[in-house]
N, C-alpha and C positions, 0 to 999 in steps of 0.2 A: 687891723683885722680884729674882729670881735672874737672873744673866747667862745669856742664851741663846746657845748655840754654833751655828756654821754647820752642824755635823753634825746637830744636833737639828732645825734648820729644814729641812735637806735630807731627813732621814728623814720629817718631817711631810709634806713635799711628795710624797715617794715613796708614802707610805701613802694620801695623797689621790688620787694617780694610780691606785693600785690600786682605789680605790672607784669610779673612773670606768669601769672595765672593764664593757662592756655587760651581760654575764650577771650580774655581781655587782650592778650598778645595778638590773637587773630584779628580782633577788631581794630587794634592800633595799626597793624600792618595794612589792613584794608584802607583805613582812614588816610594814612599818609600817602598811599599810592593812588587812591581813587577819588577821594573827596575833593572836588573842585567846582562846586556849583557857582554860577555867576549871579544867581538871584535866589530868593526864597522860593519863587515859583518853580524854577528849575530843580531845586532840591526836592520839593514835594513831588514833582513829576517823576524824577529819576529814582527817588528813595522814599516811596510812600509808606505811611503808617503800616505796620505789620510786616514789612519786608525785613529780610536779614540785614540789609544795608542800613536801614533806619535804626535797627537795634544796635548795630556797630557804632553808628554816629552817637546815639544816646549813651552807650557805654563809655566811649572815649571822652566825650564832653563832660559827662557827670563825674568820671574819675578825676579829670584834671581840674574841674571846678571844686571838688572836695579837697584836693591837694592844695589848690591855690588858697582856699579858705584857711587851711592850716598854716600856710606860709604867711598870709596876711595878718593872722593873729599873733605872729611872732613866735610860734612854737618851733619853727625851724629858721635858723639864721639865713637871711637872703643869700649871702655869698656862698654858703655851703650848698644851698639849693640850686642856685644859678650855675654853679660849677659843672653840674652833671645832669641838668634837666632842661635842655633846649627844646625838647619835643613839645612842651606846653606852648612855646612861642609859635611853633608851626601850626598847632591846633588852633590857637587864637587867630593867626594870620589867615587861616582857611575859613574861619567862621565869622570874622569881624564885620564883613559887609552884610551878613544876614541877620546879625544880632539886633540891629535897630527895628527890623520888621517883627522879630520874635517879641521884643520888649513891648512894642505897640499892640501886637495881637493878644498878648497875655496881660496887658495893662500893668506891666511890672518893669519899671525903669532900672531895677537892680538885677535883672536876670543876667547871669554870667558875669556879673561885676567882679567876682573874685578872680576869674581868669584874666579879665581885662586889666585890673589893678596890678596883679602880679607881673603880667607881661609888659606893662609900661615900665615898671621898675627894672625888670630883666633887660629890657632894651636900653635903658639909660646906663645900667651897669656894663652891659656889653659894649656900648659905644665908647665909654670911658676907657675900656681896656683895648678895644680894637675899633677905632673910628671907621665908619663906612661898612662895617660887617653886616649890619641888619639890611641895608639896601642891597648889598651883594647877595645875601641869602634870598631876599625877595626876587631879585632878578634871576637867580639860578632856579628857584622854584617856578617862576613864571615861564622860563624856557623849557622846563621839563613838563609843565602842565599840558600843552597840546599833545605831546606824545602819549601821556598817560590818560588823558580825558576819554579817549575812545575805548579804553580797555574796561 
């Protein structure tokens, strides 16, 4: 296990504090409960530009993309981060089927690459510690999705 620095711990606590901001907390709660689009078209139809839901989506994704950029640059030890930040994986799992369309539309193959890279490492780390856990989480989230989709 790598030595964790005071600065890494302090940065983790600051990022956690940001997550507690009331509007971001509201956006995160909405995202995890309601964001289940099957396609980019469905997303734009259900959550059009200017809607509160679209704002929530952008808040959550931009927060986690910023955090992933910090992690990817080695400013926070992966293991320290992965121990207590599984929500980023849920966010990526929900958006990963839509990202290729966004990348093509914006002609930016690097769009959301920070989240993607962090989540790939998180999944490898998790599977080493608990084999099969990522598949089990996807299955559990898939079973919950139909119940929540109509809400």
